[in-house]
C-alpha positions, 0 to 999 in steps of 0.5 A: 622931626628934620630930614637928612638924607646923607648920602655918602660919595666920594667920601664926603658927606652931603645933605640932599633934599628931597621936592619941595624942601625950604618951601615956606608956609605959614601955617600947616593943618595934620588933623589936630596939629597945628604948626605955623612959621613952617619950612618943608625940609622934605616930602616923601610918598607918605610924609612931608618933614619941616621946620616950624616955630616950637622945632622939627616936625613930621606928619601925614600928606593922608591928614593934610586938605585936599589942597595940600595932598594935592599940593604936595602931589599925594597918592594915596595908592602909592602912600599905601603900598610903601607903607604896607612895604616899610610895614613887612620889612619891620615886622621882618627885621624884628623876626630876624633879631629873634633868629639872632638872639636864638642863635647866637653860641653859633661859631661863626666860619673863618673869613676868607681874602680877596688880593688881601682883602678881607671877605667876610663869608656870609652878609645878610644884606646885598652886597656892594663891595668893589660898588657904588653904595646907596645912600645913607637916610639920617632922621636925627643925629643924635651925637653932633654930626662928623665933620666933612671927612672929604678924605677919609673913609667912613664906616656905617655899621647899622645895629640896635641896642635889643640884640645882644651881638649888637652890644658886644659889637659896640666895644669893636667899634669902639677901637676902630675907631678911636684907632683910625680916628685920624682916618675913618669917620664911624657912623652907627646907624639905627631905627630905634627910638631916641632915647633906646638909644643913647642908652648906649656908650660910644665914641663915635658919630650916631642918627637915627633911621626911624623909617628903616630907609637904609635897612632896606636901601641896603636889603639888611637882614641881620645885625649888626653890619658894617660897610666901608667905603673908601674915600672914592666912595667904593665899599670896600668891606661889608658884613659883621663888624666883627670880620674887620680886625684892625689888622685888616681895617689898617691894610684896607686903609693902606690898600685904597687911600688917594 
């Protein structure tokens, strides 16, 4: 699978590729799998992502030949630590989803306001409000990728189809995407396989982050979690999208427009 690391900076979607990007190999062997006409698109501590004669692919660095492992700077200890961290984060995220299911009846506290800006009373993620956020990682677009949103706000919504609160939030996010489409680009992001995500009816852009790198970067512990970024690349809202009403969103778009 081709890896696209999508950075939201100054309101622009930028393609960022890791070291060794665009390197070509006539053949790449990973275990029993052999790929030909390979073009490397990205290399992480654990994986290599590439295009090949049959389409898109990825492989674990630990399954490559010793020469290729050395070439791509594979560090077994570092890779093991990363895989352990990813597994622990995924397990914790699943536990949080189950906790969310048992907490559906809880009444949400009211939003607060800071000089007119809506503020979610609780967020289950690292706070970047008023700051530049980390980049978002997108493995693959399920929809056509969004056009360059230069000059627009970007709303990224973390969700998974298994969570009832996420399914309940989709119509609200659909409404925001439609009502503010001239000023706002909405992106849904999940760590689920593509086939599961296709079951949701959305009218915004959707991408996959199967390695949960965005979830980990933002330390998301409960979903759905929305992040609104202004054209200057600053977070103006974060938290459950239910708190981002059309009225409050319109205020933020007017207040922080370039």
